N, C-alpha and C positions, 0 to 999 in steps of 0.2 A: 417328264419332270413333275415333281410334286408341286412346284409353283413356277410361275413365269418370272423371268429375270426382272421384268418391270415391277414386280411386287416385292422384290428383295429390298431390304433396307440399304444394302450396298452391293455394288457389282464390281468385283476386283478381278483383273486378269494377271496371270503370271505367264510371261513369254520367256521361253528357254530355247536358245539356238541348238540345233541338232548337231552333235559331235563337232562342236564349233571349230576347234583348232584343226582337226583332220579335214573338215569341210573346206577351210580356207586353203589348206595344202592341195586338196583335190581341185579347187577352182583354178589354181595356176598350173596344175599338172593333171589335166583331164584324162590323160592316158591311164591314170591309176584308178579311175572310177570302177567300182565293182570288185576291187581287190582289197584284201585285208591290209589296212594302213594303221600303223601305230605311231603316235607322236610321243617321244620320250628322249631323255638324255642317254648318254652312253656310260656314265660312271657306275661303279659298283653299288651305289646307293640311289641311283636314279629311279624314279617312279614313272608310270604311264601318265601322261598329261591328258590324253584322250585317245580313243580308238574309233575307227570306222565301224559301222554296224556289221559289216562282214566279219571283222575281227572279233566282235562281240559274240556273234552267232557261232562262229567256228570254234572258238576256244574259251569263251567267257571272259575275254579281256575287258578290263574296266579301269576307270580312272583311279589313281592312287595305288594300283597294283605295282609291286616291285618290277622294274623293267627286266630284271634277270628272270623272274617267273614268267613274264610274257614271252621272252625269247625261248624259254624251254617249251612252253605250250605251243608256240606258233613260230618256229624258227624260220619258216619261209615267208613270213609277213614282210611288208615293206616298212622299214623303220626310218623315221624322219626326226631330225633334231628340231626342237621347238624354235619358232621364229616369232618372238613376242612382239616386236615392232609391227609385223604384218598382222598379227591378231588384234593389236590395239587399233590399227588403222581400220580394219574391217568392223570392229566394234563401234567406232565412231560413225561409220556409215549406217549401221543398224539403229543406233540410238538417235541419230538425226531424223530417221523416218518416224520413230515412235513419238518424238517431241513435236514433230510437224503435224501429227494426227490427234494427239491426246494431250490435254492440258497438264495433267498430273502424272508424271512418270518418275519412278524411283529406280535408279540403276543400282543393282546389287552385285555386279560382276561384269566382266567383259562380255559375257554371253547371256545375261538374264536381267529381267527388269519386271517390276510390278507397275500396273496401270490402273488408275481409278476410273472406271467407266460409269459410275453412278450418274443417273440422269440422262444418259445417252438413249436415243430412241431405239437403237438396235446394237447392243454391245457385240453380239456375235457377228453381225455383218461388218462392224467396224474392225474387228480383229481379223476377219477373213481378208478384208481389203489391205490391212497393214501387212499381213503375212505375204500377200501377193506383191506388194510394193517392195518389201525387203528382198524377196527373191529377184525382182527385176533390177533394183538398184545395186545389189551386191553381186549380180552375175550368177545367181543360182543357189545362194545359201538359204536353207529352209529352217523353220522354227516350229516348235510345238507350243500350243497355247491351252491354258486351263482357265475357265471363267467360273467363279463361284462367289460366295457371299463374304469371303474374308481372304486375307493374304494366305493364311494357313491352308485353307481348302483349295485356293487357286494353285498353290505350289504342288499339292498332292495331285490335283486334277490334271495338271499339265503333263504329268508322267503317264497318264492313261492313254494318250494318243500318240506317243512317240513311235516313229519319227513323223514329222510334218502333219500332226493331227491337231484338231481343235475340239475340245470337250467342254460341255457346259454341265455343271452339277450343282444342285442346291444342297444346302446343309442337311435338309430332311432326307434327301435321297442318299447323301453321303453316309449318314448315320446307319442306314440300312445296309448300304453296299459294303461298308468297311467294318461292320459289327464283328465279324469273325477274324479280322486281321489283328496281327500283333500290335501292341502299343508302339512298337518300334517304327511303325508306319509314320508316326507324327515326327516331323523335323524337330530336333531338340531333345528327343528321348534317346540317350546314348546307351551303349552296352551295359554299363554298370547299373544304371537305373532300371534297365530292362530286366537284368538278373534279379534285382530286388523285387520288382513287380511280379515276376514269375514265381519267386519263393512265397509271395503273399497269395498266390493263386489267381493273379490277374494276367492271364496269358493272352487275352483278347481285349480289344477296346470295349466290347460290350460288358465283359466281366469287370473291368476297371470302372466303368460307368455305373453299373448296377449294384455292385457289391461293396463299394467303398464311399463313405461320406467324406465331405471336405475336411471335417475335423480330424478324421482318422489319417488322411493323407498328410495334413499339416503336422500332425504329431509325429508321423514316421519320417517325413522328408523336410520338415521345417515349414514355417508359415508361408514363405514366398514360393518355394518349390511345390509344396503341397497344393496351394491354391492354383498354381500354374497347371499341375497335373489334372486337377479336378476339372478345370476349364477345357483342357485339351482332350480329355476323355470324352467330352461332349462336343468336340470339334468346334469350340468357341474361340474366337480370336477377334479382338477389337483394335488391333494394331493398325494405325492409319498408314496410308501411302503418302510418303513425303518426298518433295522434290529435292530436298537436301538433308544432309545429316551433319551433325557436329563432328569435325575431324579431331579426334582426341590425341592421336599420335601417328607418327610415320616411322617406319623402320626399314633397314636393309640387313639381310642376313644371308649366310651361306652355310650349307651342310657339306663338310669336306668328304671327298671320296674315301679318304683314309684318316683316322684319328691323328691329330697334330699335337705333339707334346712340346715342341720348341717354342719358347716365348717370343723369340725374335720373329719367327714365321707368323705367329698369331698377330703380332703387332703390325706386320706388313699388311696382312689381310684386313685387319680392323681399320687401318688407315685408308685403304682402298674403299671399304664399305662406307666410311664416313664421307669421303669425297663424293661417292655416288649418291648417298642420301641427301647431302646438302645441295647437290645439283638439282635433284627432284623438288626439294622444298623451295628453292629459289624460283623455279619455273611456276610453282603454284602460289608464290607469294605467301608462304607459310614460315613462321618463325616461332620457336618454342623456348621455354625457360627451364626445361628439364632435359638433361642429357643422360642416357643410360646405355648399358651394354647387357647382352644376354649371352650366357655361356652354357652350353649343354655338354656335359662330360661324357666319357665313353660308357659310364654306367647309367646314363639317362638322367642324372641329376641336373636340374636347371638352376642356374645362379643368375640373379639379376642385381645389378648395382646401378645407382643413379646419383646424380649431382645436380643441384639447382644453380642457375646463374641469375644475376640481377636483372639483366635485360634479355628479352627474347632474341634469339639468333638463329640463323641458318648458315653462318659463316664457317667454312671448314677449318679456318685458322683458330676458331674457338672450339668447335665440336670435336675435332680430331684430337687435340692434346688432352682434353678432359676424358674422352673415351679411352685413350691410351693409359692415362693415369689410373682410371678405374680398373683396367685390365691388369696393370702392374701391381696395384694394391691387392687385388685378389690373388694373383699368381696361381693359376689353376693347378691343383694338386694332382690331377690326372690328365691323361690325353683328352683333347677337346674334339667333340663330334660336330658341333654347330657353334657359330659365332655370329653375333649381330650387334648393331648399334641402333639406338632409338632416340628421337627427339619428340618431346611431348609438352603438354601445358601450353597449347597454342593460344595466341591472343585474339584470333579471329576464327570464324567458321569458314569452311571451304565447301564448294559444291562437290558433290560426289561425282567424280568423273566416270570412268568405266572400269576401274580396277579394284574397287572395294570388295571385301568379302563380307557376306552377311554374318552377323554375330549370332551364335546359338543363344537360345533362351532357356529359362527355367533350369531344370536339373541337368541340362546338356553338358555341363562342365566336365562330366566324366569322359567326354570326348569319344572319338572313334577308334582310338588306339588301345583301348583297354584301361588298365589301371592308370590313375592320375600320377603324374611324375612328381617326385619330391622336389620342392623348391625352397631356395634360400633367397631372401630379399635383403640386401645390404646397401649401405650408403657410404659414399666416400667421405672420410672425415674432413671437416672444414678447417 
């Protein structure tokens, strides 16, 4: 390494469980070990939740791939329907181990977390011990760990040792190691931004870093995104590891196997989603003053409607009627692909449990699905 961990201003670890959902399934069905296992739904729009490393190596199966594509590529694989209660229970086991060993732990998903190791005598030894304890406590689940000087680099580094690896990388070494890599290596730089950078002649991180000043990036991408890109080209990230995050909203949504045009059917589905969401909010003692719906039409247009209430609530007798009124007021003009309900504007902050998704940063709003979807944001008349 170009520098010792003890000399770094910060030491951050990113821990990522290996093929987590598939590994949980293999834990209770050990006879499937060594075989291609794919966890996914069975509907026509289902996607792969995760796949064992055998399935990845044999046919390039990966998360978010359409399940139909996976079945065509690997028809003889073992397909398992997701069991999220089991995955959440396993996640609790993992996160309890992390919190018992490190003071500052930020959970960013069921299967991943950041840990602030700054000031520890031996961060690497600490993470080796934690990985061994996770394996023992969970009955064999493995994880990959990256240790570096920032959250950004820790996340990138954790990918280098998969599966079951532990890699330590300084920022100085990372600048050299990833110089010829695409800017897409950086989490948050999505396909549309990548296309714009390539047209500018920034096909590698080194080219982006060496050939473009901050002022030019800010002019092309806007002040915030340009400054973000300038820092990320230098693999700089000062984002702290936090034990909690402000919970801004909670939602429940479903993607239909087939587009739904009947308003009555949509109302039934929305009512069930509202009941489910309110149950979750009550368990976490969360209540909000904004109730909204999300509708994705068959042409991928997204429509959001919202309505504010005087007192924060998680009562389905309040949330459900308002959500239904919003849906009826909109009266979708085309068949609906996705339907959801949301409660926001919470009065309190909640601890980040184990099911939060990490928000993309900077210009990542272009997303992983290509073109940004057209959106209409409307409010229910008072």
